[in-house]
C-alpha positions as CSV (number, residue, x, y, z in Angstrom):
1,M,0.6,-215.3,-7.1
2,S,1.8,-217.1,-11.3
3,E,0.4,-219.7,-12.0
4,T,-0.4,-221.6,-15.9
5,E,-3.5,-221.8,-17.3
6,Q,-3.4,-225.3,-17.1
7,D,-3.0,-224.4,-13.3
8,F,-5.4,-222.5,-12.9
9,R,-8.2,-224.5,-14.7
10,R,-7.2,-227.6,-12.7
11,L,-7.5,-225.4,-9.1
12,V,-10.8,-224.4,-10.9
13,S,-12.3,-227.9,-11.2
14,D,-11.4,-229.1,-8.3
15,L,-13.1,-226.6,-6.3
16,L,-16.1,-226.7,-7.7
17,S,-16.0,-230.1,-8.0
18,H,-15.9,-230.2,-4.0
19,L,-18.2,-227.0,-4.1
20,A,-20.7,-228.8,-6.4
21,A,-20.6,-232.5,-3.6
22,Q,-21.3,-230.4,-0.9
23,L,-24.6,-228.7,-2.4
24,D,-25.9,-231.9,-3.7
25,T,-25.9,-232.6,0.4
26,V,-27.7,-229.9,1.3
27,E,-30.8,-231.1,2.0
28,D,-33.5,-228.9,0.2
29,D,-35.3,-229.7,-3.2
30,D,-35.1,-226.5,-4.9
31,I,-31.9,-226.2,-5.2
32,D,-30.3,-227.7,-9.1
33,P,-26.6,-227.8,-8.9
34,V,-25.0,-228.0,-12.6
35,L,-21.3,-227.9,-12.9
36,S,-20.3,-228.3,-16.7
37,D,-16.2,-227.4,-18.3
38,G,-15.7,-224.5,-15.1
39,V,-18.7,-223.4,-14.4
40,L,-21.5,-224.2,-11.6
41,S,-24.8,-223.2,-11.6
42,C,-27.0,-223.2,-8.5
43,A,-30.7,-222.7,-9.7
44,F,-33.3,-222.0,-7.6
45,E,-37.1,-223.4,-8.6
46,E,-39.3,-222.6,-6.7
47,R,-37.6,-219.6,-4.7
48,G,-36.9,-218.1,-8.4
49,G,-33.0,-217.0,-9.8
50,T,-29.7,-218.5,-10.2
51,F,-26.6,-218.3,-8.5
52,V,-23.9,-218.9,-11.0
53,L,-20.0,-219.2,-10.4
54,S,-17.5,-219.2,-13.5
55,Q,-13.5,-219.6,-14.3
56,Q,-11.8,-216.2,-16.3
57,V,-8.8,-218.1,-17.3
58,P,-7.3,-215.1,-19.0
59,V,-7.5,-212.9,-15.6
60,R,-7.1,-216.0,-13.6
61,E,-10.1,-215.2,-11.9
62,L,-13.4,-216.6,-10.2
63,W,-16.9,-214.6,-11.6
64,L,-20.4,-215.0,-9.2
65,S,-22.7,-213.5,-10.0
66,A,-26.1,-213.7,-7.7
67,N,-29.0,-211.5,-6.8
68,R,-28.1,-208.7,-9.9
69,T,-24.4,-208.5,-8.0
70,A,-21.2,-210.1,-9.2
71,W,-18.1,-210.5,-7.7
72,H,-14.5,-211.6,-8.5
73,F,-11.9,-213.6,-7.2
74,R,-8.6,-214.1,-7.3
75,Y,-6.4,-217.3,-5.6
76,N,-3.8,-216.2,-3.2
77,G,-2.3,-219.6,-1.8
78,Q,-4.9,-220.1,0.9
79,G,-8.5,-219.0,0.0
80,W,-9.9,-217.0,-3.0
81,P,-10.5,-213.2,-1.8
82,E,-12.6,-210.7,-3.4
83,R,-10.1,-208.6,-5.4
84,D,-12.0,-205.3,-4.3
85,K,-13.2,-206.0,-1.4
86,G,-11.1,-208.9,0.2
87,D,-14.4,-211.1,1.1
88,D,-13.4,-214.8,1.3
89,L,-15.3,-216.9,-1.4
90,L,-16.8,-219.7,0.8
91,V,-17.7,-216.3,3.2
92,V,-20.0,-214.8,0.2
93,L,-21.5,-218.7,-0.9
94,N,-22.2,-219.1,3.2
95,K,-23.9,-215.7,2.9
96,L,-26.0,-216.1,-0.5
97,F,-27.1,-219.7,-0.2
98,S,-28.4,-219.4,4.0
99,D,-30.1,-215.9,3.4
100,K,-31.3,-218.4,0.2
101,L,-32.6,-221.3,1.3
102,G,-33.2,-219.7,5.1
103,M,-31.3,-222.1,6.8
104,P,-27.7,-222.2,7.6
105,V,-25.3,-223.7,4.7
106,T,-21.1,-223.9,4.9
107,F,-18.9,-224.8,2.2
108,T,-15.8,-225.3,3.5
109,Y,-11.9,-225.9,1.2
110,A,-11.2,-229.4,0.5
111,D,-8.2,-230.6,2.6
């Protein structure tokens, strides 16, 4: 899939805004999500650690850093599969946040 830089930035901005809005609904005082210029970070104040999802415009990827691990996601027109293993971004985020918070967390793509 080939998109312009502007298309990619808009796609990522919409996705990160949607994810941030979903994080705001999670009922746990430990998480502190911050969305700023193509980067969504979520600090865990009591549990420790930070998850960071950031746009990488030159390679048209989203990079996720969490628990000393990194993932690289590429949009395929329907979702964001990880470039090496193929796991969808939301599957990875659901597992990471659910494990970290000790409760089910389910993210969805915007309609």
